[in-house]
C-alpha positions as CSV (number, residue, x, y, z in Angstrom):
1,M,93.2,-104.6,116.2
2,G,90.9,-106.5,118.5
3,H,87.6,-108.3,118.0
4,H,85.2,-106.0,116.1
5,T,82.2,-108.3,115.5
6,P,80.2,-106.9,118.5
7,F,80.3,-103.5,116.6
8,E,78.1,-105.2,113.9
9,H,75.2,-104.9,116.4
10,V,75.5,-101.1,116.6
11,S,73.8,-99.3,113.7
12,F,73.7,-95.7,112.7
13,T,71.2,-94.0,110.3
14,F,72.2,-90.8,108.7
15,G,70.2,-88.3,106.5
16,I,72.6,-87.0,103.9
17,E,71.5,-84.1,101.8
18,N,72.7,-82.1,98.9
19,I,75.6,-84.2,97.8
20,S,76.4,-84.9,94.2
21,R,75.3,-88.1,92.5
22,S,79.0,-88.7,92.0
23,C,79.5,-88.7,95.8
24,S,76.4,-90.9,96.3
25,H,77.9,-93.5,93.9
26,Q,81.0,-93.7,96.1
27,L,78.8,-94.2,99.2
28,V,76.7,-97.0,97.8
29,R,79.8,-99.0,97.0
30,H,79.9,-99.8,100.7
31,R,77.8,-102.9,100.3
32,I,77.2,-103.7,104.0
33,A,74.7,-100.8,104.4
34,S,71.2,-99.9,103.4
35,F,70.5,-96.8,101.3
36,T,67.4,-95.0,100.2
37,Q,68.2,-92.3,97.6
38,K,66.0,-89.6,96.2
39,S,64.6,-90.8,93.0
40,Q,65.2,-89.0,89.7
41,R,62.4,-91.0,88.2
42,Y,59.6,-90.1,90.5
43,T,60.6,-86.6,91.5
44,R,61.1,-83.7,89.1
45,F,64.6,-82.3,89.2
46,G,65.0,-78.6,89.7
47,V,61.6,-77.8,91.2
48,K,60.2,-77.9,94.8
49,A,56.6,-78.8,95.3
50,L,54.9,-76.2,97.4
51,A,52.0,-76.7,99.8
52,S,49.8,-74.6,97.5
53,G,50.1,-77.3,94.8
54,T,52.4,-75.2,92.7
55,D,56.0,-75.7,91.9
56,K,58.9,-73.4,92.6
57,R,61.9,-73.4,90.3
58,I,65.2,-73.9,92.3
59,E,68.2,-71.8,91.5
60,I,71.2,-73.4,89.7
61,G,73.5,-72.9,92.7
62,D,71.1,-75.0,94.9
63,L,70.8,-77.9,92.4
64,Y,74.4,-78.8,91.7
65,V,77.7,-79.3,93.6
66,F,80.4,-76.8,92.6
67,P,83.8,-78.3,93.2
68,P,86.2,-76.0,95.1
69,S,88.8,-76.4,92.3
70,F,86.3,-74.6,89.9
71,Q,86.2,-71.6,92.2
72,K,89.8,-70.8,91.4
73,H,89.0,-70.3,87.8
74,P,86.2,-67.7,87.2
75,S,86.0,-68.4,83.4
76,I,85.6,-72.1,84.0
77,L,83.0,-71.4,86.7
78,T,81.0,-69.3,84.2
79,K,81.2,-72.0,81.5
80,Y,80.2,-74.6,84.1
81,R,77.1,-72.6,85.1
82,D,76.2,-72.1,81.5
83,Y,76.5,-75.8,80.8
84,L,74.3,-76.6,83.8
85,E,71.7,-74.1,82.8
86,L,71.7,-75.5,79.2
87,G,71.3,-79.0,80.6
88,R,68.5,-77.9,82.9
89,R,66.6,-76.2,80.0
90,L,67.0,-79.4,77.9
91,Y,65.7,-81.5,80.8
92,E,62.6,-79.3,81.2
93,D,62.1,-79.3,77.4
94,L,62.2,-83.1,77.3
95,L,59.6,-83.3,80.1
96,S,57.4,-80.7,78.4
97,K,57.4,-82.8,75.2
98,G,56.2,-85.8,77.1
99,V,59.6,-87.6,77.6
100,P,59.3,-89.7,80.8
101,A,61.4,-88.4,83.7
102,E,63.2,-91.8,83.8
103,D,64.5,-91.0,80.3
104,A,65.0,-87.2,80.7
105,R,67.2,-87.8,83.7
106,Y,69.9,-89.1,81.4
107,I,70.8,-85.4,80.7
108,L,71.5,-84.7,84.4
109,P,75.2,-84.5,85.3
110,N,77.0,-86.3,88.1
111,S,77.1,-82.9,90.0
112,A,73.3,-82.9,90.4
113,H,72.3,-82.8,94.1
114,T,70.8,-85.8,95.6
115,S,69.7,-86.8,99.2
116,L,69.7,-90.2,100.8
117,V,69.3,-92.1,104.0
118,M,72.1,-94.4,104.9
119,T,72.0,-97.1,107.6
120,M,75.3,-98.8,108.4
121,N,76.5,-101.0,111.2
122,F,79.4,-99.6,113.2
123,R,82.0,-102.2,112.0
124,E,81.3,-101.2,108.4
125,L,81.3,-97.5,109.4
126,M,84.8,-98.0,110.8
127,H,85.9,-99.6,107.5
128,A,84.3,-97.0,105.3
129,S,85.7,-94.2,107.5
130,S,89.2,-95.7,107.2
131,L,89.0,-95.2,103.5
132,R,86.9,-92.0,103.2
133,L,88.7,-90.0,105.9
134,C,92.0,-90.5,104.2
135,Q,93.4,-87.2,102.8
136,R,93.7,-89.0,99.4
137,A,90.0,-89.5,99.3
138,Q,87.9,-87.2,97.1
139,W,87.1,-84.0,98.9
140,E,83.3,-84.4,98.9
141,I,83.1,-87.9,100.3
142,R,85.7,-86.9,102.9
143,L,83.5,-84.0,104.0
144,V,80.6,-86.4,104.3
145,F,82.6,-88.7,106.6
146,E,84.0,-85.8,108.6
147,E,80.3,-84.8,109.3
148,I,79.4,-88.5,110.1
149,K,82.2,-88.6,112.6
150,K,80.9,-85.4,114.3
151,R,77.4,-86.9,114.5
152,V,78.7,-90.1,116.0
153,F,80.8,-88.0,118.5
154,E,77.5,-86.3,119.7
155,I,76.1,-89.7,120.5
156,S,79.3,-91.5,121.7
157,P,82.7,-89.8,121.9
158,F,84.1,-93.2,122.6
159,L,82.9,-94.8,119.3
160,S,83.9,-91.7,117.3
161,E,87.5,-92.4,118.1
162,F,87.3,-95.6,116.0
163,L,86.5,-93.5,112.9
164,C,89.8,-92.5,111.5
165,P,92.0,-92.9,108.3
166,K,93.5,-96.3,107.7
167,C,97.0,-95.0,108.3
168,E,96.1,-94.2,111.9
169,I,95.0,-97.8,112.4
170,I,97.9,-99.6,110.7
171,G,100.6,-97.1,111.5
172,Y,101.8,-96.4,108.0
173,C,100.4,-95.2,104.6
174,N,99.7,-97.9,102.0
175,E,98.4,-95.4,99.3
176,E,100.4,-95.1,96.1
177,K,100.7,-91.3,96.8
178,S,101.0,-90.4,100.4
179,C,99.7,-87.2,102.1
180,G,102.7,-87.4,104.5
181,R,100.5,-88.0,107.6
182,K,102.2,-91.3,108.3
183,P,105.4,-92.8,106.7
184,K,105.1,-95.1,103.7
185,K,105.6,-98.8,104.3
186,E,109.0,-99.9,103.0
187,S,108.7,-102.8,100.5
């Protein structure tokens, strides 16, 4: 494995946009990092402030993450869109009745888009990538880390090689269910 403490002096900052709140909650579990996430208290969900001082309503498809598994089921996708629209209308109704945004946001689902800035030292980025690049990781967080690896490669192809699933590092899979990339460790 080697001595990785020097990598703690190398930091990367990433702007991550339009991920679900569900995905952002997975990200912020990596404690050796700094995060600044778009507020649902101080920003109004579902509208974009324009330079003219007016607001523009954003379309449903640009507000929420639609899991790929939903795409396979048109009837579920329709119900999901209806659910999101109903929740959005309730959110706007709550705000129009004077309910503070910090309370109205309770109606927003985990699929609501958010954006954040993440700064992480490279040693922690290696650790996070070892978990999040695994084929068993949830699809959205895996996509985020695949993009992070591409961005690191643009800066340092050498460092990007250290960003890989844990099985590539330890030589076997220690997940309960294996994707088959590496053999399972015999007990």
